[in-house]
N, CA, C and O of each residue as an XYZ file, in Angstrom:
908
protein
N      -2.300     -6.217     21.015
C      -2.395     -4.765     21.019
C      -2.883     -4.281     19.667
O      -2.383     -4.709     18.626
N      -3.855     -3.395     19.687
C      -4.338     -2.759     18.468
C      -4.373     -1.252     18.705
O      -4.953     -0.788     19.687
N      -3.765     -0.503     17.822
C      -3.790      0.964     17.935
C      -4.236      1.560     16.609
O      -3.987      1.006     15.538
N      -4.904      2.706     16.711
C      -5.452      3.362     15.524
C      -4.514      4.480     15.062
O      -3.913      5.184     15.874
N      -4.406      4.624     13.749
C      -3.609      5.704     13.166
C      -4.554      6.636     12.409
O      -4.874      6.404     11.243
N      -4.987      7.675     13.080
C      -5.941      8.604     12.476
C      -5.219      9.605     11.570
O      -3.995      9.734     11.602
N      -6.003     10.298     10.775
C      -5.441     11.205      9.776
C      -4.518     12.244     10.392
O      -3.495     12.599      9.806
N      -4.877     12.729     11.569
C      -4.086     13.776     12.210
C      -2.683     13.298     12.586
O      -1.775     14.114     12.746
N      -2.498     11.974     12.730
C      -1.187     11.451     13.127
C      -0.316     11.067     11.934
O       0.849     10.712     12.116
N      -0.858     11.130     10.721
C      -0.085     10.764      9.543
C       0.811     11.915      9.098
O       0.461     13.086      9.246
N       1.963     11.562      8.555
C       2.839     12.585      8.002
C       2.249     13.158      6.725
O       1.488     12.490      6.025
N       2.605     14.400      6.429
C       2.046     15.084      5.264
C       3.181     15.688      4.435
O       4.093     16.313      4.978
N       3.115     15.494      3.116
C       4.004     16.174      2.178
C       3.153     16.994      1.215
O       2.265     16.454      0.556
N       3.419     18.277      1.133
C       2.716     19.181      0.205
C       3.783     19.906     -0.604
O       4.327     20.917     -0.158
N       4.080     19.390     -1.792
C       5.185     19.925     -2.583
C       4.746     20.601     -3.871
O       5.577     20.933     -4.716
N       3.442     20.806     -4.024
C       2.943     21.417     -5.233
C       2.690     20.400     -6.327
O       1.571     20.296     -6.830
N       3.711     19.649     -6.702
C       3.576     18.634     -7.753
C       3.074     17.293     -7.211
O       2.598     16.453     -7.975
N       3.178     17.095     -5.901
C       2.669     15.878     -5.265
C       2.145     16.217     -3.876
O       2.729     17.029     -3.157
N       1.036     15.582     -3.511
C       0.486     15.676     -2.163
C       0.422     14.256     -1.607
O      -0.049     13.342     -2.283
N       0.891     14.075     -0.388
C       0.982     12.715      0.131
C       0.726     12.681      1.630
O       1.011     13.633      2.356
N       0.176     11.548      2.070
C       0.054     11.221      3.488
C       0.861      9.958      3.749
O       0.797      8.994      2.985
N       1.627      9.976      4.847
C       2.564      8.894      5.145
C       2.220      8.256      6.499
O       2.089      8.951      7.507
N       2.079      6.937      6.507
C       1.832      6.235      7.770
C       3.112      6.084      8.587
O       3.060      5.930      9.807
N       4.267      6.128      7.907
C       5.546      5.949      8.579
C       6.518      7.039      8.137
O       6.241      7.816      7.224
N       7.659      7.070      8.811
C       8.692      8.055      8.516
C       9.098      7.934      7.046
O       9.563      6.880      6.614
N       8.918      9.028      6.271
C       9.179      8.949      4.840
C       9.386     10.350      4.288
O       8.670     11.285      4.645
N      10.380     10.483      3.410
C      10.644     11.760      2.736
C      10.723     12.892      3.764
O      11.501     12.813      4.715
N       9.925     13.938      3.577
C       9.968     15.073      4.492
C       9.186     14.864      5.766
O       9.250     15.695      6.672
N       8.447     13.771      5.858
C       7.648     13.483      7.066
C       8.474     12.592      7.981
O       8.385     11.366      7.905
N       9.263     13.194      8.831
C      10.189     12.465      9.686
C       9.612     12.250     11.079
O       9.243     13.200     11.769
N       9.540     10.976     11.480
C       9.058     10.618     12.812
C       9.796      9.354     13.236
O       9.468      8.260     12.777
N      10.789      9.496     14.107
C      11.644      8.369     14.477
C      10.872      7.303     15.246
O      11.353      6.178     15.381
N       9.687      7.633     15.752
C       8.878      6.641     16.463
C       8.051      5.789     15.516
O       7.447      4.804     15.940
N       8.014      6.151     14.248
C       7.216      5.418     13.257
C       8.064      5.126     12.020
O       7.721      5.528     10.908
N       9.170      4.423     12.232
C      10.077      4.122     11.124
C       9.544      2.964     10.289
O       9.672      2.978      9.065
N       8.956      1.975     10.923
C       8.465      0.796     10.217
C       7.513      0.029     11.128
O       7.346      0.362     12.301
N       6.900     -0.995     10.568
C       6.087     -1.941     11.348
C       6.454     -3.328     10.833
O       5.859     -3.825      9.876
N       7.447     -3.951     11.483
C       7.983     -5.196     10.964
C       8.645     -4.943      9.617
O       9.425     -4.003      9.464
N       8.324     -5.793      8.641
C       8.884     -5.639      7.299
C       8.236     -4.504      6.524
O       8.712     -4.138      5.450
N       7.164     -3.947      7.052
C       6.460     -2.859      6.369
C       7.218     -1.558      6.595
O       7.304     -1.062      7.719
N       7.765     -1.013      5.514
C       8.588      0.195      5.610
C       7.804      1.469      5.354
O       8.119      2.512      5.927
N       6.780      1.404      4.497
C       6.043      2.622      4.163
C       4.664      2.286      3.623
O       4.475      1.290      2.924
N       3.708      3.134      3.959
C       2.402      3.174      3.299
C       2.149      4.646      2.990
O       1.992      5.463      3.897
N       2.111      4.971      1.712
C       1.940      6.361      1.285
C       0.710      6.474      0.381
O       0.506      5.655     -0.515
N      -0.090      7.486      0.628
C      -1.234      7.780     -0.223
C      -0.897      9.065     -0.987
O      -0.799     10.137     -0.390
N      -0.721      8.952     -2.303
C      -0.179     10.042     -3.115
C      -1.179     10.569     -4.122
O      -2.002      9.820     -4.649
N      -1.103     11.866     -4.385
C      -1.792     12.493     -5.511
C      -0.733     13.215     -6.324
O      -0.141     14.195     -5.872
N      -0.503     12.715     -7.530
C       0.513     13.271     -8.431
C      -0.192     14.125     -9.479
O      -1.080     13.641    -10.182
N       0.195     15.381     -9.586
C      -0.497     16.301    -10.489
C      -0.107     15.994    -11.937
O       0.882     15.301    -12.174
N      -0.882     16.507    -12.915
C      -0.565     16.248    -14.321
C       0.850     16.677    -14.708
O       1.338     17.720    -14.272
N       1.499     15.850    -15.537
C       2.828     16.123    -16.096
C       3.923     16.228    -15.040
O       4.950     16.871    -15.258
N       3.694     15.595    -13.903
C       4.705     15.576    -12.839
C       5.296     14.169    -12.731
O       4.707     13.196    -13.203
N       6.469     14.080    -12.102
C       7.126     12.791    -11.928
C       7.989     12.831    -10.671
O       8.514     13.882    -10.302
N       8.129     11.688    -10.022
C       9.034     11.589     -8.887
C      10.472     11.553     -9.400
O      10.717     11.253    -10.568
N      11.406     11.859     -8.528
C      12.822     11.822     -8.891
C      13.269     10.379     -9.120
O      13.021      9.529     -8.266
N      13.918     10.077    -10.244
C      14.399      8.703    -10.472
C      15.394      8.290     -9.389
O      16.327      9.026     -9.071
N      15.175      7.097     -8.831
C      16.021      6.594     -7.751
C      16.270      5.110     -7.993
O      15.400      4.405     -8.504
N      17.459      4.637     -7.625
C      17.741      3.208     -7.652
C      17.421      2.602     -6.298
O      17.916      3.060     -5.268
N      16.592      1.574     -6.307
C      16.177      0.893     -5.081
C      16.843     -0.474     -5.000
O      17.162     -1.084     -6.021
N      17.049     -0.948     -3.766
C      17.653     -2.248     -3.531
C      16.861     -2.975     -2.440
O      16.479     -2.373     -1.436
N      16.619     -4.265     -2.645
C      16.058     -5.107     -1.594
C      14.715     -4.675     -1.065
O      14.394     -4.945      0.093
N      13.923     -4.013     -1.879
C      12.587     -3.615     -1.450
C      11.549     -4.124     -2.441
O      11.853     -4.369     -3.608
N      10.339     -4.275     -1.964
C       9.208     -4.634     -2.804
C       8.173     -3.537     -2.632
O       7.805     -3.193     -1.509
N       7.704     -2.987     -3.748
C       6.755     -1.880     -3.692
C       5.512     -2.255     -4.494
O       5.604     -2.641     -5.659
N       4.360     -2.138     -3.859
C       3.078     -2.386     -4.506
C       2.403     -1.036     -4.724
O       2.211     -0.278     -3.774
N       2.042     -0.733     -5.962
C       1.321      0.495     -6.298
C      -0.119      0.140     -6.643
O      -0.360     -0.667     -7.541
N      -1.068      0.730     -5.945
C      -2.492      0.512     -6.193
C      -3.061      1.832     -6.717
O      -3.132      2.813     -5.977
N      -3.461      1.860     -7.979
C      -3.940      3.104     -8.587
C      -5.445      3.236     -8.349
O      -6.226      2.345     -8.686
N      -5.825      4.355     -7.769
C      -7.227      4.572     -7.399
C      -7.968      5.450     -8.397
O      -9.171      5.277     -8.595
N      -7.282      6.373     -9.017
C      -7.888      7.188    -10.075
C      -6.790      7.722    -10.981
O      -5.639      7.859    -10.566
N      -7.161      8.026    -12.242
C      -6.169      8.452    -13.208
C      -5.283      7.291    -13.620
O      -5.747      6.154    -13.709
N      -4.023      7.568    -13.870
C      -3.061      6.536    -14.273
C      -1.657      7.014    -13.939
O      -1.388      8.215    -13.927
N      -0.760      6.066    -13.666
C       0.653      6.386    -13.452
C       1.490      5.606    -14.452
O       1.090      4.540    -14.919
N       2.659      6.152    -14.775
C       3.633      5.461    -15.615
C       4.839      5.086    -14.761
O       5.434      5.936    -14.098
N       5.190      3.804    -14.787
C       6.406      3.321    -14.147
C       7.520      3.442    -15.191
O       7.515      2.727    -16.193
N       8.466      4.343    -14.955
C       9.467      4.682    -15.966
C      10.832      4.156    -15.530
O      11.351      4.531    -14.479
N      11.404      3.276    -16.362
C      12.724      2.721    -16.082
C      13.834      3.682    -16.519
O      13.579      4.732    -17.110
N      15.067      3.291    -16.211
C      16.233      4.112    -16.535
C      16.354      4.365    -18.034
O      16.788      5.441    -18.446
N      15.975      3.382    -18.856
C      16.097      3.523    -20.311
C      14.928      4.279    -20.942
O      14.858      4.412    -22.164
N      14.012      4.774    -20.106
C      12.870      5.521    -20.611
C      11.636      4.677    -20.893
O      10.563      5.221    -21.153
N      11.772      3.362    -20.846
C      10.625      2.476    -21.068
C       9.587      2.686    -19.958
O       9.922      2.707    -18.774
N       8.321      2.840    -20.365
C       7.271      3.149    -19.406
C       6.185      2.072    -19.431
O       5.809      1.577    -20.494
N       5.689      1.718    -18.243
C       4.561      0.810    -18.084
C       3.420      1.590    -17.465
O       3.548      2.100    -16.352
N       2.302      1.688    -18.175
C       1.167      2.463    -17.664
C       0.274      1.576    -16.798
O      -0.052      0.447    -17.163
N      -0.110      2.115    -15.648
C      -0.978      1.410    -14.709
C      -2.196      2.297    -14.473
O      -2.068      3.421    -13.987
N      -3.368      1.792    -14.818
C      -4.590      2.593    -14.780
C      -5.387      2.346    -13.516
O      -5.075      1.450    -12.731
N      -6.425      3.157    -13.329
C      -7.282      3.062    -12.155
C      -7.798      1.639    -11.980
O      -8.312      1.030    -12.919
N      -7.653      1.115    -10.755
C      -8.087     -0.240    -10.449
C      -7.032     -1.292    -10.673
O      -7.217     -2.441    -10.271
N      -5.920     -0.933    -11.308
C      -4.847     -1.886    -11.540
C      -3.789     -1.790    -10.444
O      -3.742     -0.822     -9.684
N      -2.945     -2.813    -10.381
C      -1.908     -2.912     -9.357
C      -0.571     -3.146    -10.052
O      -0.485     -3.949    -10.981
N       0.465     -2.451     -9.608
C       1.821     -2.655    -10.105
C       2.679     -3.174     -8.957
O       2.703     -2.585     -7.876
N       3.374     -4.265     -9.194
C       4.258     -4.829     -8.183
C       5.687     -4.777     -8.684
O       5.971     -5.243     -9.788
N       6.589     -4.221     -7.896
C       7.994     -4.137     -8.268
C       8.864     -4.702     -7.152
O       8.719     -4.327     -5.988
N       9.755     -5.594     -7.513
C      10.747     -6.128     -6.585
C      12.106     -5.635     -7.040
O      12.569     -5.983     -8.126
N      12.749     -4.816     -6.202
C      13.993     -4.165     -6.613
C      15.175     -5.121     -6.644
O      16.082     -4.950     -7.458
N      15.182     -6.120     -5.776
C      16.267     -7.099     -5.768
C      17.635     -6.453     -5.687
O      17.904     -5.653     -4.791
N      18.502     -6.807     -6.634
C      19.878     -6.302     -6.614
C      20.000     -4.906     -7.210
O      21.101     -4.362     -7.292
N      18.872     -4.319     -7.631
C      18.899     -2.936     -8.100
C      17.854     -2.665     -9.161
O      17.784     -3.373    -10.166
N      17.034     -1.633     -8.941
C      16.005     -1.253     -9.906
C      15.870      0.265     -9.862
O      15.539      0.845     -8.828
N      16.135      0.901    -11.016
C      16.110      2.358    -11.126
C      14.816      2.767    -11.818
O      14.541      2.330    -12.936
N      14.015      3.610    -11.150
C      12.736      3.992    -11.754
C      12.206      5.286    -11.147
O      12.676      5.757    -10.112
N      11.214      5.838    -11.829
C      10.428      6.946    -11.295
C       8.965      6.676    -11.609
O       8.645      5.807    -12.420
N       8.079      7.428    -10.961
C       6.639      7.346    -11.205
C       6.205      8.678    -11.817
O       6.487      9.740    -11.264
N       5.512      8.616    -12.967
C       5.117      9.831    -13.684
C       3.617      9.828    -13.964
O       2.983      8.775    -14.044
N       3.073     11.018    -14.110
C       1.683     11.201    -14.516
C       1.683     11.980    -15.830
O       1.921     13.188    -15.840
N       1.414     11.283    -16.939
C       1.454     11.914    -18.257
C       0.081     12.398    -18.719
O      -0.047     12.926    -19.824
N      -0.934     12.224    -17.895
C      -2.286     12.630    -18.264
C      -2.571     14.045    -17.777
O      -1.750     14.656    -17.093
N      -3.754     14.559    -18.142
C      -4.116     15.928    -17.757
C      -5.027     15.963    -16.544
O      -5.677     16.977    -16.288
N      -5.087     14.861    -15.785
C      -5.842     14.811    -14.533
C      -4.937     14.247    -13.446
O      -3.966     13.548    -13.733
N      -5.264     14.558    -12.195
C      -4.491     14.024    -11.079
C      -4.496     12.498    -11.088
O      -5.464     11.869    -11.516
N      -3.406     11.918    -10.611
C      -3.310     10.475    -10.413
C      -3.231     10.198     -8.918
O      -2.322     10.674     -8.237
N      -4.181      9.431     -8.415
C      -4.193      9.063     -7.000
C      -3.793      7.594     -6.878
O      -4.380      6.725     -7.522
N      -2.797      7.330     -6.054
C      -2.349      5.950     -5.880
C      -1.764      5.757     -4.492
O      -1.239      6.687     -3.880
N      -1.868      4.532     -4.017
C      -1.283      4.145     -2.739
C      -0.090      3.241     -3.017
O      -0.168      2.344     -3.856
N       1.012      3.477     -2.313
C       2.185      2.618     -2.458
C       2.538      2.000     -1.114
O       2.505      2.659     -0.074
N       2.878      0.714     -1.165
C       3.224     -0.077      0.021
C       4.645     -0.580     -0.165
O       4.939     -1.275     -1.137
N       5.533     -0.232      0.768
C       6.938     -0.626      0.679
C       7.224     -1.710      1.720
O       6.905     -1.555      2.898
N       7.830     -2.806      1.263
C       8.250     -3.888      2.138
C       9.758     -4.077      2.012
O      10.318     -3.961      0.922
N      10.408     -4.367      3.133
C      11.843     -4.618      3.146
C      12.093     -6.119      3.086
O      11.516     -6.875      3.867
N      12.945     -6.553      2.170
C      13.265     -7.970      1.994
C      14.636     -8.266      2.580
O      15.514     -7.404      2.618
N      14.803     -9.510      3.039
C      16.084     -9.912      3.627
C      17.058    -10.457      2.584
O      18.247    -10.592      2.874
N      16.585    -10.772      1.384
C      17.457    -11.344      0.346
C      17.423    -10.445     -0.889
O      16.694    -10.726     -1.840
N      18.216     -9.354     -0.881
C      18.120     -8.356     -1.944
C      18.899     -8.677     -3.212
O      18.966     -7.830     -4.103
N      19.492     -9.867     -3.334
C      20.433    -10.112     -4.432
C      19.802    -10.803     -5.636
O      20.498    -11.070     -6.615
N      18.526    -11.094     -5.593
C      17.861    -11.703     -6.744
C      17.596    -10.644     -7.812
O      17.576     -9.452     -7.505
N      17.390    -11.065     -9.067
C      17.099    -10.085    -10.127
C      15.800     -9.333     -9.861
O      14.890     -9.847     -9.211
N      15.732     -8.119    -10.372
C      14.538     -7.289    -10.200
C      13.381     -7.857    -11.035
O      13.588     -8.485    -12.073
N      12.165     -7.615    -10.549
C      10.953     -8.077    -11.232
C       9.944     -6.937    -11.242
O       9.729     -6.293    -10.216
N       9.316     -6.678    -12.400
C       8.264     -5.668    -12.511
C       7.049     -6.325    -13.162
O       7.162     -6.924    -14.231
N       5.893     -6.213    -12.519
C       4.683     -6.816    -13.072
C       3.502     -5.865    -12.926
O       3.239     -5.332    -11.847
N       2.804     -5.668    -14.024
C       1.520     -4.974    -13.962
C       0.445     -6.045    -13.853
O       0.324     -6.915    -14.715
N      -0.328     -5.967    -12.784
C      -1.265     -7.032    -12.475
C      -2.645     -6.719    -13.034
O      -2.990     -5.560    -13.263
N      -3.419     -7.757    -13.247
C      -4.770     -7.550    -13.738
C      -5.577     -6.742    -12.735
O      -5.215     -6.647    -11.562
N      -6.646     -6.176    -13.195
C      -7.438     -5.271    -12.363
C      -7.965     -6.004    -11.138
O      -8.503     -7.105    -11.247
N      -7.808     -5.386     -9.972
C      -8.306     -5.986     -8.744
C      -9.831     -5.992     -8.779
O     -10.455     -5.065     -9.295
N     -10.410     -7.027     -8.233
C     -11.854     -7.199     -8.319
C     -12.547     -6.395     -7.224
O     -12.243     -6.587     -6.046
N     -13.475     -5.497     -7.579
C     -14.193     -4.735     -6.558
C     -15.219     -5.603     -5.847
O     -15.629     -6.646     -6.357
N     -15.624     -5.165     -4.675
C     -16.679     -5.812     -3.896
C     -16.406     -7.295     -3.687
O     -17.299     -8.132     -3.825
N     -15.174     -7.601     -3.355
C     -14.796     -8.987     -3.126
C     -13.543     -9.023     -2.264
O     -12.616     -8.236     -2.456
N     -13.529     -9.958     -1.302
C     -12.314    -10.169     -0.533
C     -11.327    -10.926     -1.416
O     -11.691    -11.904     -2.069
N     -10.082    -10.469     -1.429
C      -9.137    -10.972     -2.424
C      -7.718    -10.957     -1.859
O      -7.295     -9.980     -1.241
N      -6.989    -12.054     -2.080
C      -5.564    -12.082     -1.762
C      -4.826    -11.336     -2.875
O      -4.828    -11.766     -4.029
N      -4.203    -10.227     -2.519
C      -3.449     -9.456     -3.508
C      -2.089    -10.087     -3.766
O      -1.681    -10.239     -4.917
N      -1.384    -10.454     -2.697
C      -0.051    -11.016     -2.856
C       0.348    -11.794     -1.619
O      -0.125    -11.514     -0.517
N       1.221    -12.774     -1.806
C       1.727    -13.559     -0.694
C       3.006    -14.258     -1.094
O       3.470    -14.103     -2.224
N       3.590    -15.036     -0.174
C       4.841    -15.719     -0.461
C       4.623    -17.033     -1.196
O       5.577    -17.655     -1.663
N       3.358    -17.459     -1.299
C       3.055    -18.664     -2.069
C       2.375    -18.248     -3.370
O       2.082    -17.070     -3.579
N       2.131    -19.201     -4.222
C       1.526    -18.914     -5.520
C       0.018    -18.735     -5.373
O      -0.769    -19.479     -5.958
N      -0.366    -17.745     -4.590
C      -1.766    -17.402     -4.420
C      -1.911    -15.915     -4.677
O      -0.943    -15.161     -4.580
N      -3.129    -15.499     -5.006
C      -3.359    -14.092     -5.225
C      -2.842    -13.633     -6.580
O      -2.522    -14.442     -7.451
N      -2.767    -12.319     -6.735
C      -2.332    -11.752     -8.004
C      -0.835    -11.897     -8.232
O      -0.381    -11.960     -9.375
N      -0.066    -11.949     -7.146
C       1.385    -11.879     -7.300
C       2.070    -12.576     -6.135
O       1.601    -12.508     -4.999
N       3.176    -13.244     -6.419
C       3.963    -13.887     -5.373
C       5.021    -12.919     -4.858
O       5.887    -12.480     -5.613
N       4.950    -12.592     -3.586
C       5.893    -11.667     -2.976
C       7.243    -12.338     -2.729
O       7.315    -13.539     -2.472
N       8.303    -11.546     -2.811
C       9.624    -11.998     -2.403
C       9.847    -11.757     -0.906
O      10.635    -12.457     -0.270
N       9.156    -10.772     -0.359
C       9.280    -10.448      1.060
C       8.324    -11.304      1.892
O       7.334    -11.831      1.383
N       8.639    -11.429      3.167
C       7.836    -12.253      4.062
C       6.589    -11.484      4.499
O       6.577    -10.844      5.551
N       5.557    -11.554      3.689
C       4.316    -10.840      3.995
C       3.193    -11.396      3.138
O       3.429    -12.043      2.117
N       1.964    -11.131      3.571
C       0.770    -11.455      2.802
C      -0.138    -10.243      2.807
O      -0.325     -9.608      3.845
N      -0.706     -9.916      1.654
C      -1.597     -8.769      1.532
C      -2.960     -9.237      1.060
O      -3.068     -9.945      0.059
N      -4.006     -8.839      1.785
C      -5.368     -9.161      1.381
C      -6.220     -7.900      1.397
O      -6.061     -7.031      2.255
N      -7.128     -7.820      0.429
C      -8.085     -6.722      0.373
C      -9.447     -7.258      0.776
O      -9.925     -8.247      0.222
N     -10.077     -6.590      1.758
C     -11.352     -7.049      2.299
C     -12.446     -6.048      1.954
O     -12.330     -4.859      2.247
N     -13.503     -6.540      1.331
C     -14.677     -5.716      1.056
C     -15.676     -5.921      2.189
O     -16.085     -7.046      2.474
N     -16.065     -4.816      2.834
C     -16.967     -4.881      3.983
C     -18.197     -4.050      3.648
O     -18.132     -2.821      3.696
N     -19.319     -4.685      3.309
C     -20.516     -3.940      2.907
C     -21.065     -3.065      4.025
O     -20.843     -3.317      5.210
N     -21.775     -2.047      3.618
C     -22.391     -1.116      4.557
C     -23.291     -1.846      5.547
O     -24.175     -2.603      5.144
N     -23.072     -1.622      6.842
C     -23.910     -2.185      7.881
C     -23.558     -3.591      8.309
O     -24.184     -4.116      9.230
N     -22.571     -4.229      7.672
C     -22.174     -5.584      8.031
C     -20.822     -5.563      8.754
O     -20.039     -4.621      8.637
N     -20.586     -6.642      9.502
C     -19.328     -6.777     10.237
C     -18.456     -7.832      9.585
O     -18.946     -8.757      8.938
N     -17.156     -7.676      9.769
C     -16.185     -8.655      9.277
C     -15.301     -9.086     10.438
O     -14.743     -8.258     11.158
N     -15.185    -10.399     10.605
C     -14.294    -10.977     11.608
C     -13.108    -11.562     10.847
O     -13.183    -12.668     10.314
N     -12.016    -10.808     10.805
C     -10.876    -11.145      9.952
C      -9.807    -11.845     10.791
O      -9.286    -11.242     11.730
N      -9.466    -13.091     10.483
C      -8.402    -13.768     11.239
C      -7.034    -13.166     10.940
O      -6.733    -12.813      9.800
N      -6.217    -13.054     11.975
C      -4.836    -12.589     11.841
C      -3.943    -13.798     12.075
O      -3.938    -14.359     13.170
N      -3.192    -14.202     11.068
C      -2.415    -15.436     11.163
C      -0.921    -15.189     11.395
O      -0.155    -16.141     11.544
N      -0.507    -13.933     11.424
C       0.905    -13.600     11.613
C       1.108    -12.876     12.943
O       0.149    -12.471     13.601
N       2.380    -12.722     13.323
C       2.687    -12.087     14.601
C       2.278    -10.624     14.626
O       1.848    -10.114     15.661
N       2.409     -9.946     13.491
C       2.027     -8.537     13.428
C       1.338     -8.266     12.099
O       1.519     -8.995     11.124
N       0.546     -7.207     12.084
C      -0.198     -6.852     10.878
C      -0.470     -5.359     10.893
O      -0.399     -4.700     11.930
N      -0.783     -4.847      9.715
C      -1.151     -3.442      9.586
C      -2.267     -3.358      8.564
O      -2.190     -3.970      7.498
N      -3.308     -2.595      8.890
C      -4.459     -2.441      8.004
C      -4.701     -0.958      7.752
O      -4.408     -0.114      8.598
N      -5.243     -0.656      6.573
C      -5.647      0.715      6.294
C      -6.806      0.690      5.314
O      -6.994     -0.279      4.579
N      -7.569      1.752      5.311
C      -8.744      1.853      4.461
C      -8.404      2.465      3.113
O      -7.745      3.502      3.042
N      -8.856      1.818      2.042
C      -8.733      2.393      0.710
C      -9.954      3.229      0.361
O      -9.842      4.220     -0.360
N     -11.126      2.837      0.869
C     -12.353      3.585      0.607
C     -13.383      3.236      1.669
O     -13.237      2.258      2.402
N     -14.441      4.063      1.739
C     -15.483      3.826      2.723
C     -15.016      4.132      4.131
O     -14.084      4.910      4.331
N     -15.664      3.517      5.105
C     -15.328      3.734      6.511
C     -15.648      2.475      7.295
O     -16.489      1.673      6.887
N     -14.971      2.309      8.425
C     -15.250      1.195      9.321
C     -15.266      1.700     10.759
O     -14.768      2.783     11.065
N     -15.850      0.888     11.623
C     -15.784      1.128     13.065
C     -15.090     -0.058     13.706
O     -15.441     -1.210     13.452
N     -14.095      0.236     14.546
C     -13.404     -0.809     15.286
C     -13.406     -0.451     16.766
O     -12.897      0.598     17.161
N     -13.979     -1.327     17.578
C     -13.989     -1.126     19.027
C     -14.558      0.247     19.395
O     -14.062      0.916     20.301
N     -15.609      0.653     18.674
C     -16.270      1.920     18.956
C     -15.626      3.143     18.347
O     -16.127      4.254     18.517
N     -14.525      2.961     17.642
C     -13.810      4.082     17.025
C     -13.982      4.037     15.510
O     -13.750      3.004     14.881
N     -14.390      5.160     14.931
C     -14.562      5.236     13.495
C     -13.254      5.524     12.784
O     -12.422      6.283     13.283
N     -13.071      4.917     11.616
C     -11.879      5.129     10.814
C     -12.302      5.477      9.391
O     -13.160      4.816      8.807
N     -11.692      6.517      8.847
C     -12.028      7.044      7.520
C     -10.990      6.571      6.503
O      -9.997      5.948      6.878
N     -11.212      6.867      5.204
C     -10.243      6.456      4.190
C      -8.819      6.897      4.502
O      -8.570      8.032      4.908
N      -7.896      5.966      4.300
C      -6.451      6.123      4.468
C      -6.003      6.096      5.930
O      -4.803      6.169      6.195
N      -6.917      5.994      6.873
C      -6.493      5.824      8.264
C      -6.132      4.359      8.513
O      -6.608      3.465      7.813
N      -5.279      4.122      9.524
C      -4.686      2.799      9.698
C      -4.951      2.171     11.047
O      -5.401      2.824     11.988
N      -4.654      0.866     11.113
C      -4.774      0.079     12.333
C      -3.505     -0.757     12.465
O      -3.230     -1.603     11.613
N      -2.728     -0.529     13.527
C      -1.525     -1.313     13.796
C      -1.892     -2.455     14.743
O      -2.539     -2.238     15.768
N      -1.471     -3.677     14.390
C      -1.900     -4.876     15.108
C      -0.664     -5.671     15.517
O       0.209     -5.947     14.693
N      -0.600     -6.037     16.798
C       0.544     -6.801     17.303
C       0.038     -7.844     18.298
O      -0.589     -7.499     19.300
N       0.313     -9.127     18.018
C      -0.031    -10.192     18.943
C      -1.511    -10.486     19.053
O      -1.954    -11.014     20.073
N      -2.283    -10.162     18.042
C      -3.728    -10.431     18.048
C      -4.052    -11.532     17.039
O      -3.303    -11.756     16.089
N      -5.176    -12.216     17.256
C      -5.560    -13.311     16.374
C      -6.720    -12.954     15.459
O      -7.060    -13.733     14.569
N      -7.341    -11.785     15.659
C      -8.427    -11.386     14.783
C      -8.658     -9.884     14.844
O      -8.298     -9.214     15.812
N      -9.266     -9.383     13.788
C      -9.654     -7.980     13.711
C     -11.133     -7.948     13.330
O     -11.524     -8.467     12.284
N     -11.948     -7.338     14.185
C     -13.387     -7.268     13.954
C     -13.764     -5.819     13.681
O     -13.552     -4.946     14.523
N     -14.324     -5.567     12.498
C     -14.712     -4.216     12.112
C     -16.110     -4.246     11.503
O     -16.549     -5.265     10.969
N     -16.801     -3.108     11.594
C     -18.109     -2.934     10.959
C     -17.952     -1.964      9.803
O     -17.274     -0.945      9.929
N     -18.581     -2.280      8.673
C     -18.412     -1.489      7.473
C     -19.432     -0.376      7.328
O     -20.537     -0.442      7.866
N     -19.033      0.650      6.587
C     -19.908      1.755      6.224
C     -19.493      2.237      4.834
O     -18.306      2.363      4.534
N     -20.486      2.501      3.999
C     -20.216      3.007      2.636
C     -19.365      2.039      1.821
O     -18.489      2.451      1.061
N     -19.641      0.723      1.995
C     -18.914     -0.299      1.234
C     -17.411     -0.111      1.332
O     -16.750      0.289      0.374
N     -16.891     -0.407      2.507
C     -15.480     -0.175      2.804
C     -14.582     -1.202      2.117
O     -14.970     -2.354      1.919
N     -13.375     -0.763      1.757
C     -12.311     -1.641      1.294
C     -11.118     -1.471      2.233
O     -10.542     -0.388      2.345
N     -10.767     -2.557      2.898
C      -9.702     -2.560      3.892
C      -8.550     -3.411      3.389
O      -8.741     -4.572      3.028
N      -7.355     -2.837      3.363
C      -6.152     -3.585      2.978
C      -5.453     -4.063      4.242
O      -5.204     -3.276      5.155
N      -5.135     -5.356      4.294
C      -4.472     -5.947      5.454
C      -3.136     -6.546      5.010
O      -3.076     -7.325      4.058
N      -2.064     -6.166      5.721
C      -0.713     -6.690      5.451
C      -0.261     -7.429      6.682
O      -0.160     -6.842      7.759
N       0.016     -8.726      6.535
C       0.449     -9.559      7.655
C       1.905     -9.947      7.482
O       2.352    -10.265      6.379
N       2.656     -9.916      8.612
C       4.082    -10.181      8.571
C       4.481    -11.050      9.762
O       3.970    -10.846     10.863
N       5.388    -12.020      9.564
C       5.874    -12.806     10.702
C       6.752    -11.960     11.594
O       7.184    -10.874     11.206
N       7.017    -12.456     12.790
C       7.851    -11.716     13.744
C       9.269    -11.562     13.192
O      10.125    -10.967     13.847
């Protein structure tokens, strides 16, 4: 089964200091039919205005990947220590037995970033925070997985890959897990005759491949999870 998640079906938060689109039930965008997709708890596309910050919260047993698309964000710990993540960079945080943080924008321009939340079954390990090297554009790349491949080793049972699909070309992407979820970071693709724009998603269950055609040099993020 493959279903499309178009922009009109995504949750929306408009709070003045942050604008966000949510693929799943999150914050003020409540939808009990879209609580999660396997271990995938949230995919949020955020725009944080200058000098704004999210409310500091302590997280447990979750892994959050932040992909900064423009501007920069600061990952701020409880003690005030900040890690800056710039456009094109990736921040990976594993909350483990507890991690208290907020996300801030200390610059004078908007910060656009996508965050991916995964739920882990073993939340008692120590927390880990890593700012990863800049993701390579125009290249298919393993972002993270449970083995020592890609930019970062995940604690949760999932694999994340970024696929570059040039304009006018097709990609036949193998699906190796029981379920998967894909969304566009940039450009556009066509799947089964249906066009998908940036930040729109594709929910995949029980399929062995995803075939899409690219437009405007698309970047597609794919998250695969076991049953």
